[in-house]
N, C-alpha and C positions, 0 to 999 in steps of 0.2 A: 333503837339507838338514837341518842340526841345528835343534832347536827354538829355540836362541838366535839362529840366523841368520834363521829364519822371522819372528821378532819384528820385525826391522828390514827385512824384504824389501819392495822397492818394485816388483818385477817386474810389468809389465802395468798398473800404476796409471795412470789417466788424469788428467793434471795440467795445469791451465792456469797458465802462468807469465807474469805481467804484470810489465813492467819488465825484460824479458829481455835488453835491449841494454846495460844499465848494467854497471858493474864487478861488483857482487854478483850481479845477475841472471845474468850470463854465467857466473859460478861455479856458480850453482844449475842452470843449463841443462846445463852439462857434466856435473855430478854426477848429475843426474836421468837423463839419457840413458845414462850409464855404468851406472846402477843398474838399467836395464831398464824404467824408466817410459816411458809414452807421453806426450809433451809437446806441447802447443800453446802457441806463444810469441806474445807481443804486447808492443808498445812504441810510443812516438812515433817512435823512430829505428829504422832498419834493423838487422838482426842483424849481428854481426861476421862477417867473411869466414871466421873460423875454424870457423863452423858450416855452411859451404856444403855439406858432405858429409853432414850430419845429415838424418834423415828427420823433420823438425820443421816442420809448417805454421806460417806466421807471418802475422799481421795487424796492420797499423798501427792504433793505438788512442789516443784521448785520454781518459783516465779521468775528466776533469773534465766531459766532454760526455756527456749521457745517451744521445743518439742513437748516438754512437760505441760506447758500451759495449753498447747493445742490439744493434748490428751484430755486435760480437764474440760476444755471447751466442748469437746465431743461428748464427754460423759454427762455434762450438764445439759446439753442439747437433748440427749436421749432420755434424761430424767424429767425434765420439766417442760419440753416444748417451748423453750424460750425463757427469758428472765424478766423480772420486773425491776430487780436491783442487784448491784454489785457493792459489797462492802469489803474493803481491803484493809485489814488490820495487821498485815505482816510487817516486820521490821526488826532491825537490830540497833543496839545502842553502845557504840564504842566511845569511851570517855578516856582521853589521855592527852598530855601535852602534844601539840602539833609536831614537834621535833621527834617525838617518840612513837608516833603512829605507824609510820611505814607506809609506803605506797599501796601495798597489798591490802592493808586494813582500810585505808581510805577508799580504795576502789570497791571493796566489799560492801561498805556502807552505801555507796552510790548504786551498786548493783541491786541490792535488795530494797533499800528505801526509795529509790528513784526509778532506776531502769525497770525493776520488777513491777513497780506500779504502772509505768508506761505500758509494759508488755501485757499485763493482765487487763488493762483498760481497753486497749485497742483490739485485743482478741475477743474479749467478752462483749464489746460494743456490738458485734454482729448478732448476739442473741437478744439484745435489748430492743424492744419495740418503741413505738412512739410514746413519749412520756416516761421512759426509763430513768432510773436513778443510779448514780455512782457516789459513793462516799469513801474517801480515803482517810487514813489516820496520819495526820501531820503532827505537829508539836509547837509549843511556844518558841522552841529553838529556831523555827523558821523565821522568827522576828527578832528575838533578843540574842545578844552576843555573849554567851557564857564561855569563859576560858576553858580549854580542853575539850571543846565540842566541835572542832573544826570539821571532822568527817560527818557527824550526825547533823549538825546545823546546816552544812552546805547541801546535804541530800534533802532535808526537809524544806529548806528554802526553795530548792528546785522543784520539789513536789507541789508546793503552793502555787508556783508559776505555771507548772504543767496543768494543774486543775483549771486555772484561768483560761489557758489556751484551748484545752479540750472542751471546756464549757462553751466557749465562743463558737468553736467548729460545729458542735453538735446541737446548739440551741435551736436551729431550724426544725429539728425533729423532736423538740421539747425534751431532750435528754439533759437532765441536770447533772452537773459534776461539782462536788463540793468536798471539803475536808473538815475534820474536827481536829482541833489543836489543843490538847490538854497540857497543863502544867505537870509538875512531877506527881507521879502516881506510884504507889508501892506495888510492883509486880515482880515477876521472875526476872525481868530485864534490869530492874533497878535495885532489887533487894541487896545485891552485893555492894553496890555503892552506898546505899542508905545504911548499911551496917557500920559505916564509919560515922561516929557521932559528929565529927566536924562537917562532913559532907551533908549529913541529914540537917544539922542546925542551920547551915548556910542556905540549903535549898528551901527549907521551911521559912526562914527569915525573909526570903524574897517574894513570898506570897502574902499580899496584904490581908487576905481573909483568914490567914493563920492556920491553915491545914492543907494537906495534900488532896489531890483529886481522888474521887471514888468512882466506881463503876456506875453508880446511880447518877452521878453528875453528867455522864456521857450518853446514857441511854435515852434520856429525854430529847436532847438535840438530835440524836440519831433518828428516833421516831419522827420528829418533825421533818427531817430532810428525806425520809423514805415514804412519807405519807402525803396526802393531798394538802396538808398544811404547808409543805415545802415546795409546792409545784412551781413557784415563781422565784425561787432562790437558786442561783447558779453562779459558779465561779468563785465562791466564797471560801475562805478558811476561817472557821468560827473558833475563836479563842475561848476555851473552857478552862479558865486559869485563876479564878479567885482574885484577879487583879494583877497577876504576875507581869503582864506586858505593859502595865501602867508605870512601872519603875524604870 
């Protein structure tokens, strides 16, 4: 293997993928498995049937519930004798005018997108050795201010700051903590909204490169952050956005 290939090699890396049943999570799972990583998958919903032939253990988990996360930690410990990386792609996307949201929906967004990320990070940290990696899924909404995104944007902005703090705390052990922040991508979370031509046209018009994010746009940066190529990158939220945050 060439030295340039070794930099991005994920062969044999033990990765816990949370949120593996979602659109982006499924992209990550297929990519990691194809890259030779050993993956333990977790989500609230079952894995897609497309992964029925994969050698991927799966556990149902609610990342907002500490007991559920601790059960996941124990299962992962028994499976892999530690972890090389945690990838958290779990999330919800409530879009509504702030006055129509309701406190319960706002809190739900914070619980899943932020508190859940905190809980899974601190509990899985115990399984990561020296040089472990964490990658969370953030959003351009952590930086831009879109109307009707009060719950989602607040949670993702908090996640980006959480990434910075955890990265600083765990840097002495060479554990890196980062986030990927895509612009709009067509997934199960967004398809309902994108079904409105007005919403779709507005969202697309805000991306200078003129298209939505694809799974392939995210897997390259993910490989960098999980491999030796990303060993000195920490505390960052990488915008994968076709220029969306330039506007």
